[in-house]
MDAnalysis code that builds the backbone (N, CA, C; Angstrom):
import MDAnalysis as mda
import numpy as np

u = mda.Universe.empty(564, n_residues=188, atom_resindex=np.repeat(np.arange(188), 3), trajectory=True)
u.add_TopologyAttr("name", ["N", "CA", "C"] * 188)
u.add_TopologyAttr("resid", np.arange(1, 189))
u.add_TopologyAttr("resname", ["UNK", "UNK", "UNK", "UNK", "UNK", "UNK", "UNK", "UNK", "UNK", "UNK", "UNK", "UNK", "UNK", "UNK", "UNK", "UNK", "UNK", "UNK", "UNK", "UNK", "UNK", "UNK", "UNK", "UNK", "UNK", "UNK", "UNK", "UNK", "UNK", "UNK", "UNK", "UNK", "UNK", "UNK", "UNK", "UNK", "UNK", "UNK", "UNK", "UNK", "UNK", "UNK", "UNK", "UNK", "UNK", "UNK", "UNK", "UNK", "UNK", "UNK", "UNK", "UNK", "UNK", "UNK", "UNK", "UNK", "UNK", "UNK", "UNK", "UNK", "UNK", "UNK", "UNK", "UNK", "UNK", "UNK", "UNK", "UNK", "UNK", "UNK", "UNK", "UNK", "UNK", "UNK", "UNK", "UNK", "UNK", "UNK", "UNK", "UNK", "UNK", "UNK", "UNK", "UNK", "UNK", "UNK", "UNK", "UNK", "UNK", "UNK", "UNK", "UNK", "UNK", "UNK", "UNK", "UNK", "UNK", "UNK", "UNK", "UNK", "UNK", "UNK", "UNK", "UNK", "UNK", "UNK", "UNK", "UNK", "UNK", "UNK", "UNK", "UNK", "UNK", "UNK", "UNK", "UNK", "UNK", "UNK", "UNK", "UNK", "UNK", "UNK", "UNK", "UNK", "UNK", "UNK", "UNK", "UNK", "UNK", "UNK", "UNK", "UNK", "UNK", "UNK", "UNK", "UNK", "UNK", "UNK", "UNK", "UNK", "UNK", "UNK", "UNK", "UNK", "UNK", "UNK", "UNK", "UNK", "UNK", "UNK", "UNK", "UNK", "UNK", "UNK", "UNK", "UNK", "UNK", "UNK", "UNK", "UNK", "UNK", "UNK", "UNK", "UNK", "UNK", "UNK", "UNK", "UNK", "UNK", "UNK", "UNK", "UNK", "UNK", "UNK", "UNK", "UNK", "UNK", "UNK", "UNK", "UNK", "UNK", "UNK", "UNK", "UNK", "UNK", "UNK", "UNK", "UNK"])
u.atoms.positions = np.array([
    [23.012, -17.690, -52.959],
    [21.990, -18.203, -53.825],
    [22.246, -17.810, -55.281],
    [23.474, -17.887, -55.658],
    [23.822, -17.497, -57.017],
    [23.976, -18.672, -57.946],
    [23.848, -19.856, -57.458],
    [24.040, -21.059, -58.271],
    [22.889, -21.228, -59.262],
    [23.166, -21.216, -60.571],
    [22.105, -21.373, -61.551],
    [21.297, -22.656, -61.383],
    [21.919, -23.717, -60.878],
    [21.204, -24.970, -60.703],
    [20.079, -24.828, -59.691],
    [20.260, -23.986, -58.666],
    [19.211, -23.735, -57.674],
    [18.015, -23.068, -58.343],
    [18.291, -22.050, -59.167],
    [17.214, -21.335, -59.835],
    [16.531, -22.206, -60.876],
    [17.319, -23.035, -61.566],
    [16.742, -23.928, -62.584],
    [15.785, -24.927, -61.913],
    [16.193, -25.469, -60.776],
    [15.326, -26.416, -60.068],
    [14.040, -25.727, -59.596],
    [14.151, -24.513, -59.066],
    [12.979, -23.782, -58.604],
    [12.047, -23.474, -59.782],
    [12.622, -23.047, -60.874],
    [11.841, -22.699, -62.061],
    [11.122, -23.949, -62.581],
    [11.845, -25.051, -62.654],
    [11.246, -26.300, -63.138],
    [10.111, -26.814, -62.252],
    [10.167, -26.486, -60.966],
    [9.125, -26.915, -60.038],
    [7.860, -26.076, -60.161],
    [7.976, -24.904, -60.775],
    [6.832, -24.020, -60.898],
    [5.883, -24.414, -62.013],
    [4.723, -23.775, -61.993],
    [3.710, -24.027, -63.021],
    [3.315, -22.700, -63.646],
    [2.783, -22.771, -64.856],
    [2.318, -21.593, -65.566],
    [1.025, -21.049, -64.884],
    [0.673, -19.824, -65.222],
    [-0.424, -19.103, -64.586],
    [-1.729, -19.913, -64.551],
    [-2.180, -20.377, -65.686],
    [-3.455, -21.101, -65.702],
    [-3.397, -22.400, -64.912],
    [-2.240, -23.045, -64.917],
    [-2.081, -24.265, -64.098],
    [-2.129, -23.913, -62.604],
    [-1.514, -22.807, -62.256],
    [-1.544, -22.369, -60.843],
    [-2.975, -22.126, -60.399],
    [-3.728, -21.376, -61.211],
    [-5.125, -21.090, -60.878],
    [-5.948, -22.399, -60.741],
    [-5.741, -23.305, -61.672],
    [-6.468, -24.568, -61.632],
    [-6.123, -25.368, -60.368],
    [-4.845, -25.377, -60.010],
    [-4.403, -26.140, -58.853],
    [-4.926, -25.541, -57.540],
    [-5.209, -24.268, -57.540],
    [-5.643, -23.578, -56.315],
    [-7.025, -22.946, -56.475],
    [-7.852, -23.553, -57.331],
    [-9.158, -22.997, -57.675],
    [-10.018, -22.698, -56.422],
    [-9.997, -23.552, -55.466],
    [-10.799, -23.358, -54.283],
    [-10.330, -22.194, -53.420],
    [-9.065, -21.838, -53.526],
    [-8.514, -20.787, -52.706],
    [-8.311, -19.475, -53.430],
    [-8.510, -19.467, -54.752],
    [-8.327, -18.227, -55.505],
    [-9.637, -17.722, -56.102],
    [-10.748, -18.216, -55.607],
    [-12.051, -17.777, -56.129],
    [-12.236, -16.268, -55.967],
    [-11.699, -15.691, -54.892],
    [-11.802, -14.279, -54.643],
    [-10.932, -13.413, -55.564],
    [-10.126, -14.052, -56.397],
    [-9.225, -13.319, -57.290],
    [-9.898, -12.914, -58.580],
    [-11.117, -13.369, -58.825],
    [-11.790, -13.204, -60.120],
    [-11.795, -11.751, -60.621],
    [-12.173, -10.826, -59.805],
    [-12.231, -9.423, -60.223],
    [-10.839, -8.901, -60.564],
    [-9.829, -9.311, -59.832],
    [-8.455, -8.873, -60.105],
    [-7.935, -9.483, -61.397],
    [-8.307, -10.708, -61.659],
    [-7.917, -11.373, -62.924],
    [-8.520, -10.617, -64.089],
    [-9.809, -10.281, -63.975],
    [-10.492, -9.541, -65.058],
    [-9.890, -8.149, -65.254],
    [-9.421, -7.533, -64.185],
    [-8.884, -6.163, -64.262],
    [-7.446, -6.096, -64.741],
    [-6.730, -7.229, -64.746],
    [-5.314, -7.228, -65.095],
    [-5.181, -7.146, -66.615],
    [-5.145, -5.920, -67.105],
    [-5.095, -5.688, -68.554],
    [-3.768, -5.042, -68.938],
    [-3.265, -5.484, -70.072],
    [-2.043, -4.908, -70.661],
    [-2.529, -3.878, -71.694],
    [-1.969, -2.681, -71.661],
    [-2.348, -1.683, -72.691],
    [-1.704, -2.069, -74.029],
    [-2.229, -1.552, -75.121],
    [-1.585, -1.820, -76.428],
    [-0.097, -1.472, -76.447],
    [0.272, -0.348, -75.874],
    [1.676, 0.062, -75.860],
    [2.512, -0.915, -75.035],
    [1.986, -1.359, -73.889],
    [2.695, -2.325, -73.075],
    [2.853, -3.647, -73.799],
    [1.816, -4.040, -74.541],
    [1.865, -5.297, -75.328],
    [2.960, -5.209, -76.385],
    [3.049, -4.086, -77.068],
    [4.079, -3.882, -78.083],
    [5.467, -4.041, -77.435],
    [5.649, -3.373, -76.313],
    [6.932, -3.464, -75.613],
    [7.258, -4.904, -75.228],
    [6.346, -5.548, -74.519],
    [6.610, -6.903, -74.028],
    [6.828, -7.903, -75.166],
    [6.093, -7.756, -76.248],
    [6.264, -8.693, -77.358],
    [7.518, -8.413, -78.178],
    [8.179, -7.278, -77.918],
    [9.414, -6.970, -78.647],
    [10.646, -7.578, -78.011],
    [10.532, -8.099, -76.805],
    [11.689, -8.677, -76.099],
    [12.204, -9.888, -76.881],
    [13.515, -10.071, -76.866],
    [14.109, -11.197, -77.614],
    [14.875, -12.186, -76.749],
    [15.376, -11.744, -75.581],
    [16.115, -12.646, -74.718],
    [15.173, -13.404, -73.790],
    [15.328, -14.682, -73.716],
    [14.549, -15.523, -72.833],
    [14.833, -15.142, -71.379],
    [13.769, -15.053, -70.593],
    [13.848, -14.807, -69.162],
    [13.129, -15.936, -68.465],
    [13.755, -16.511, -67.466],
    [13.097, -17.478, -66.621],
    [12.701, -16.763, -65.355],
    [11.416, -16.724, -65.094],
    [10.869, -15.924, -63.998],
    [10.147, -16.818, -63.008],
    [10.458, -16.640, -61.760],
    [9.884, -17.449, -60.675],
    [9.053, -16.545, -59.784],
    [7.790, -16.851, -59.593],
    [6.907, -16.071, -58.719],
    [6.563, -16.938, -57.525],
    [7.014, -16.543, -56.362],
    [6.616, -17.228, -55.144],
    [5.391, -16.496, -54.626],
    [4.294, -17.242, -54.458],
    [3.014, -16.614, -54.182],
    [2.272, -17.394, -53.106],
    [1.155, -16.866, -52.736],
    [0.294, -17.546, -51.761],
    [-1.160, -17.356, -52.143],
    [-1.884, -18.417, -52.328],
    [-3.302, -18.285, -52.703],
    [-4.109, -17.552, -51.641],
    [-3.629, -17.500, -50.428],
    [-4.295, -16.856, -49.319],
    [-4.034, -15.370, -49.231],
    [-3.096, -14.850, -50.042],
    [-2.529, -13.502, -49.865],
    [-3.271, -12.452, -50.690],
    [-3.704, -11.373, -50.014],
    [-4.398, -10.282, -50.707],
    [-3.514, -9.573, -51.740],
    [-2.255, -9.333, -51.394],
    [-1.349, -8.714, -52.394],
    [-1.154, -9.618, -53.607],
    [-1.137, -10.922, -53.389],
    [-0.995, -11.876, -54.502],
    [-2.258, -11.833, -55.350],
    [-3.414, -11.713, -54.724],
    [-4.677, -11.658, -55.457],
    [-4.707, -10.492, -56.412],
    [-4.086, -9.368, -56.012],
    [-4.048, -8.162, -56.849],
    [-2.937, -8.273, -57.893],
    [-1.741, -8.681, -57.490],
    [-0.583, -8.562, -58.345],
    [-0.287, -9.793, -59.206],
    [-0.580, -10.987, -58.748],
    [-0.283, -12.173, -59.548],
    [-1.074, -12.204, -60.863],
    [-2.336, -11.764, -60.894],
    [-3.006, -11.684, -62.187],
    [-2.275, -10.742, -63.159],
    [-1.654, -9.702, -62.631],
    [-0.866, -8.814, -63.475],
    [0.341, -9.547, -64.054],
    [0.997, -10.334, -63.222],
    [2.141, -11.126, -63.661],
    [1.686, -12.192, -64.689],
    [0.522, -12.737, -64.477],
    [-0.016, -13.685, -65.472],
    [-0.284, -13.015, -66.796],
    [-0.824, -11.786, -66.771],
    [-1.098, -11.038, -68.007],
    [0.209, -10.667, -68.695],
    [1.230, -10.291, -67.934],
    [2.538, -9.967, -68.512],
    [3.107, -11.207, -69.182],
    [3.023, -12.351, -68.516],
    [3.532, -13.605, -69.081],
    [2.874, -13.914, -70.409],
    [1.554, -13.701, -70.502],
    [0.809, -13.971, -71.716],
    [1.245, -13.053, -72.866],
    [1.642, -11.845, -72.528],
    [2.007, -10.845, -73.544],
    [3.499, -10.892, -73.928],
    [4.294, -11.645, -73.199],
    [5.727, -11.670, -73.404],
    [6.216, -13.083, -73.679],
    [6.267, -13.462, -74.945],
    [6.619, -14.841, -75.306],
    [7.957, -15.339, -74.778],
    [8.912, -14.447, -74.565],
    [10.242, -14.893, -74.121],
    [10.345, -14.990, -72.586],
    [9.305, -14.614, -71.881],
    [9.315, -14.723, -70.415],
    [8.619, -16.001, -70.030],
    [9.358, -16.952, -69.503],
    [8.785, -18.199, -69.016],
    [8.538, -18.017, -67.531],
    [7.312, -17.566, -67.227],
    [6.930, -17.225, -65.852],
    [6.308, -18.436, -65.194],
    [6.864, -18.841, -64.051],
    [6.346, -19.988, -63.300],
    [5.981, -19.570, -61.899],
    [4.882, -20.117, -61.391],
    [4.366, -19.793, -60.075],
    [4.601, -20.935, -59.112],
    [5.046, -20.606, -57.914],
    [5.276, -21.569, -56.851],
    [4.489, -21.140, -55.618],
    [3.709, -22.014, -55.057],
    [3.002, -21.729, -53.802],
    [4.030, -21.713, -52.657],
    [4.079, -20.603, -51.962],
    [5.083, -20.451, -50.917],
    [5.090, -21.590, -49.903],
    [3.901, -21.991, -49.463],
    [3.816, -23.049, -48.439],
    [4.474, -24.347, -48.888],
    [4.514, -24.597, -50.165],
    [5.118, -25.793, -50.707],
    [6.612, -25.639, -50.988],
    [7.121, -24.417, -50.871],
    [8.521, -24.134, -51.196],
    [9.146, -23.210, -50.163],
    [8.934, -23.551, -48.889],
    [9.383, -22.693, -47.811],
    [10.923, -22.568, -47.758],
    [11.635, -23.598, -48.149],
    [13.086, -23.511, -48.126],
    [13.564, -22.390, -49.041],
    [12.982, -22.300, -50.249],
    [13.318, -21.228, -51.166],
    [12.854, -19.891, -50.635],
    [11.621, -19.830, -50.119],
    [11.092, -18.581, -49.547],
    [11.969, -18.057, -48.409],
    [12.445, -18.979, -47.598],
    [13.315, -18.586, -46.464],
    [14.615, -17.968, -46.971],
    [15.119, -18.472, -48.082],
    [16.371, -17.967, -48.644],
    [16.169, -16.601, -49.297],
    [14.925, -16.238, -49.559],
    [14.605, -14.972, -50.195],
    [13.931, -13.992, -49.228],
    [14.234, -14.094, -47.971],
    [13.615, -13.213, -46.966],
    [13.891, -11.764, -47.316],
    [12.872, -10.920, -47.150],
    [12.967, -9.497, -47.404],
    [12.576, -8.771, -46.145],
    [13.425, -7.903, -45.666],
    [13.185, -7.169, -44.426],
    [12.831, -8.104, -43.288],
    [13.501, -9.233, -43.257],
    [13.318, -10.179, -42.164],
    [12.160, -11.132, -42.282],
    [11.419, -11.081, -43.407],
    [10.258, -11.946, -43.523],
    [10.156, -12.622, -44.872],
    [9.366, -13.660, -44.901],
    [9.065, -14.323, -46.186],
    [7.861, -13.583, -46.764],
    [8.074, -12.942, -47.858],
    [7.039, -12.086, -48.460],
    [6.500, -12.710, -49.753],
    [5.269, -12.433, -50.038],
    [4.657, -12.863, -51.288],
    [3.844, -11.703, -51.859],
    [3.782, -11.566, -53.157],
    [4.595, -12.299, -54.122],
    [6.029, -11.819, -54.103],
    [6.945, -12.738, -54.301],
    [8.355, -12.420, -54.520],
    [8.677, -12.978, -55.900],
    [9.242, -12.113, -56.713],
    [9.552, -12.502, -58.105],
    [11.032, -12.465, -58.335],
    [11.551, -13.545, -58.937],
    [12.973, -13.685, -59.264],
    [13.083, -13.792, -60.763],
    [13.964, -12.970, -61.351],
    [14.252, -13.035, -62.776],
    [15.601, -13.670, -62.976],
    [15.690, -14.596, -63.931],
    [16.950, -15.241, -64.274],
    [17.130, -15.195, -65.794],
    [18.375, -15.284, -66.192],
    [18.686, -15.336, -67.614],
    [18.275, -16.696, -68.182],
    [18.452, -16.850, -69.467],
    [18.054, -18.115, -70.143],
    [18.772, -19.321, -69.570],
    [19.978, -19.119, -69.044],
    [20.745, -20.218, -68.449],
    [20.647, -20.212, -66.927],
    [19.642, -19.537, -66.411],
    [19.260, -19.512, -65.008],
    [20.240, -18.776, -64.110],
    [21.062, -17.898, -64.691],
    [21.861, -17.005, -63.849],
    [20.939, -15.939, -63.274],
    [21.064, -15.690, -61.980],
    [20.229, -14.725, -61.281],
    [20.413, -13.305, -61.862],
    [19.313, -12.602, -62.026],
    [19.343, -11.220, -62.535],
    [18.731, -10.233, -61.549],
    [17.572, -10.555, -60.963],
    [16.864, -9.547, -60.135],
    [15.850, -10.261, -59.237],
    [15.477, -9.517, -58.180],
    [14.385, -9.979, -57.323],
    [13.587, -8.766, -56.919],
    [12.289, -8.888, -56.907],
    [11.390, -7.826, -56.441],
    [10.357, -8.496, -55.537],
    [10.275, -7.987, -54.334],
    [9.441, -8.663, -53.366],
    [8.266, -7.885, -52.861],
    [7.211, -8.472, -52.848],
    [5.871, -8.270, -52.317],
    [5.105, -7.087, -52.866],
    [5.725, -6.004, -53.199],
    [4.934, -4.847, -53.709],
    [5.821, -3.961, -54.588],
    [5.216, -3.395, -55.594],
    [5.929, -2.412, -56.414],
    [5.926, -1.090, -55.659],
    [6.685, -0.145, -56.187],
    [6.736, 1.195, -55.584],
    [5.372, 1.845, -55.532],
    [4.565, 1.688, -56.573],
    [3.207, 2.277, -56.582],
    [2.377, 1.704, -55.448],
    [2.452, 0.390, -55.213],
    [1.678, -0.213, -54.124],
    [2.134, 0.342, -52.765],
    [3.465, 0.423, -52.585],
    [3.968, 0.939, -51.312],
    [3.578, 2.397, -51.093],
    [3.622, 3.202, -52.136],
    [3.202, 4.592, -51.990],
    [1.745, 4.695, -51.545],
    [0.881, 3.901, -52.165],
    [-0.528, 3.929, -51.813],
    [-0.754, 3.462, -50.377],
    [-0.101, 2.386, -50.000],
    [-0.266, 1.838, -48.638],
    [0.263, 2.856, -47.629],
    [1.394, 3.460, -47.922],
    [1.980, 4.453, -46.999],
    [1.045, 5.629, -46.837],
    [0.495, 6.111, -47.924],
    [-0.433, 7.260, -47.834],
    [-1.657, 6.905, -47.003],
    [-2.161, 5.673, -47.138],
    [-3.335, 5.248, -46.367],
    [-2.996, 5.048, -44.895],
    [-1.855, 4.397, -44.622],
    [-1.519, 4.066, -43.246],
    [-0.918, 5.232, -42.468],
    [-0.155, 6.069, -43.139],
    [0.509, 7.163, -42.470],
    [-0.306, 8.436, -42.485],
    [-1.134, 8.574, -43.495],
    [-2.090, 9.673, -43.600],
    [-1.483, 11.056, -43.515],
    [-2.346, 12.008, -43.243],
    [-1.951, 13.423, -43.241],
    [-0.994, 13.740, -42.104],
    [-0.967, 12.924, -41.073],
    [-0.049, 13.201, -39.958],
    [1.408, 12.989, -40.344],
    [1.617, 12.315, -41.425],
    [2.978, 12.066, -41.897],
    [2.986, 12.185, -43.428],
    [2.931, 13.412, -43.934],
    [2.850, 13.579, -45.396],
    [4.089, 13.007, -46.102],
    [3.826, 12.538, -47.298],
    [4.874, 11.940, -48.129],
    [5.073, 12.790, -49.374],
    [5.704, 13.967, -49.233],
    [5.782, 14.882, -50.349],
    [6.554, 14.294, -51.558],
    [7.435, 13.378, -51.317],
    [8.241, 12.782, -52.382],
    [7.524, 11.631, -53.073],
    [6.473, 11.129, -52.476],
    [5.822, 9.901, -52.954],
    [4.457, 10.217, -53.546],
    [4.437, 10.425, -54.831],
    [3.170, 10.716, -55.514],
    [2.356, 9.416, -55.602],
    [1.135, 9.455, -55.078],
    [0.248, 8.308, -55.164],
    [-0.544, 8.471, -56.468],
    [-0.419, 7.481, -57.336],
    [-1.079, 7.516, -58.625],
    [-2.584, 7.425, -58.457],
    [-3.326, 8.153, -59.299],
    [-4.774, 8.088, -59.270],
    [-5.263, 6.688, -59.566],
    [-4.607, 6.022, -60.512],
    [-4.971, 4.634, -60.854],
    [-3.855, 3.730, -60.354],
    [-3.970, 3.361, -59.100],
    [-2.910, 2.540, -58.470],
    [-2.694, 1.214, -59.206],
    [-3.760, 0.590, -59.678],
    [-3.620, -0.697, -60.369],
    [-2.791, -0.524, -61.633],
    [-3.072, 0.525, -62.409],
    [-2.294, 0.758, -63.630],
    [-0.838, 1.048, -63.302],
    [-0.611, 1.813, -62.257],
    [0.752, 2.118, -61.847],
    [1.483, 0.881, -61.328],
    [0.750, 0.016, -60.648],
    [1.343, -1.244, -60.172],
    [1.720, -2.127, -61.337],
    [0.792, -2.260, -62.302],
    [1.112, -3.038, -63.515],
    [2.346, -2.470, -64.207],
    [2.410, -1.144, -64.322],
    [3.551, -0.525, -64.965],
    [4.854, -0.812, -64.218],
    [4.763, -0.814, -62.891],
    [5.945, -1.155, -62.071],
    [6.499, -2.533, -62.375],
    [5.603, -3.504, -62.505],
    [6.049, -4.858, -62.860],
    [6.623, -4.891, -64.275],
    [5.966, -4.214, -65.218],
    [6.447, -4.196, -66.583],
    [7.809, -3.503, -66.651],
    [7.981, -2.448, -65.869],
    [9.285, -1.752, -65.841],
    [10.396, -2.710, -65.425],
    [10.125, -3.574, -64.431],
    [11.168, -4.506, -64.001],
    [11.428, -5.564, -65.057],
    [10.395, -6.047, -65.731],
    [10.609, -6.969, -66.855],
    [11.472, -6.294, -67.923],
    [11.190, -5.036, -68.213],
    [11.979, -4.336, -69.220],
    [13.418, -4.131, -68.750],
    [13.592, -3.773, -67.508],
    [14.948, -3.570, -66.954],
    [15.772, -4.843, -67.096],
    [15.177, -5.967, -66.733],
    [15.895, -7.238, -66.845],
    [16.147, -7.576, -68.321],
    [15.170, -7.336, -69.193],
    [15.390, -7.603, -70.619],
    [16.561, -6.773, -71.162],
    [16.634, -5.509, -70.788],
    [17.748, -4.678, -71.227],
    [19.065, -5.169, -70.646],
    [19.041, -5.608, -69.387],
    [20.240, -6.192, -68.778],
    [20.731, -7.378, -69.608],
    [19.807, -8.221, -70.003],
    [20.156, -9.405, -70.786],
    [20.612, -9.025, -72.205],
    [20.010, -8.025, -72.791],
    [20.362, -7.611, -74.153],
    [21.769, -7.009, -74.250],
    [22.181, -6.280, -73.217],
    [23.513, -5.636, -73.275],
    [24.579, -6.464, -72.563],
    [24.230, -7.594, -72.033],
    [25.182, -8.455, -71.334],
    [26.260, -8.938, -72.297],
    [27.533, -8.620, -72.044],
    [28.611, -9.122, -72.928],
    [28.592, -10.648, -73.052],
    [28.318, -11.322, -71.933],
    [28.300, -12.804, -71.936],
    [27.242, -13.321, -72.878],
    [26.023, -12.780, -72.820],
    [24.940, -13.246, -73.672],
    [25.113, -12.746, -75.106],
    [25.641, -11.548, -75.273],
    [25.869, -11.058, -76.656],
    [26.887, -11.947, -77.364],
    [27.876, -12.414, -76.641],
    [28.846, -13.319, -77.246],
    [28.188, -14.651, -77.615],
    [27.378, -15.183, -76.715],
    [26.694, -16.445, -76.984],
    [25.809, -16.320, -78.232],
    [25.074, -15.197, -78.324],
    [24.092, -15.027, -79.405],
    [24.663, -14.341, -80.643],
    [25.916, -13.882, -80.572],
    [26.536, -13.223, -81.710],
    [25.872, -11.941, -82.108],
    [25.383, -11.205, -81.144],
    [24.746, -9.926, -81.482],
    [25.317, -8.791, -80.633],
])
């Protein structure tokens, strides 16, 4: 799945955050509190607005999914704060062929986010949960009978989850900034 044309087609099929919400209004009504809570801090806004390389980002999501209800509003807020990130949302049920090609741990997971360069060369994929989300879920499901001494659960899991997504956007931006191929194209 390294062909840029595949990623370009998927990206072109996606819609921006507000369009996604409008198209799935009946199924995302329960997302309202999460949308209101998805806030970018001033420092995060400064970071995201400082990016210069265009990123084409594909979010495979599901309006029915609880993890999507929590995390997709965060991705929408990041998209609004980062002018060079063209973030597009695809409903998994309508794009199962792509979802099948992005199976994680044997399953089609949502949200799954794919980052591509400006010319749609693949850069990264992060599927279904950030590290902060997994730490919290593990602590709840495994409990005291299986302590996780290496996995600090953040007091504010939502803020840590937002930061996890922003960290991956930053990682990809730095990848694009130091890329010899892109530096040659842009003369920087």
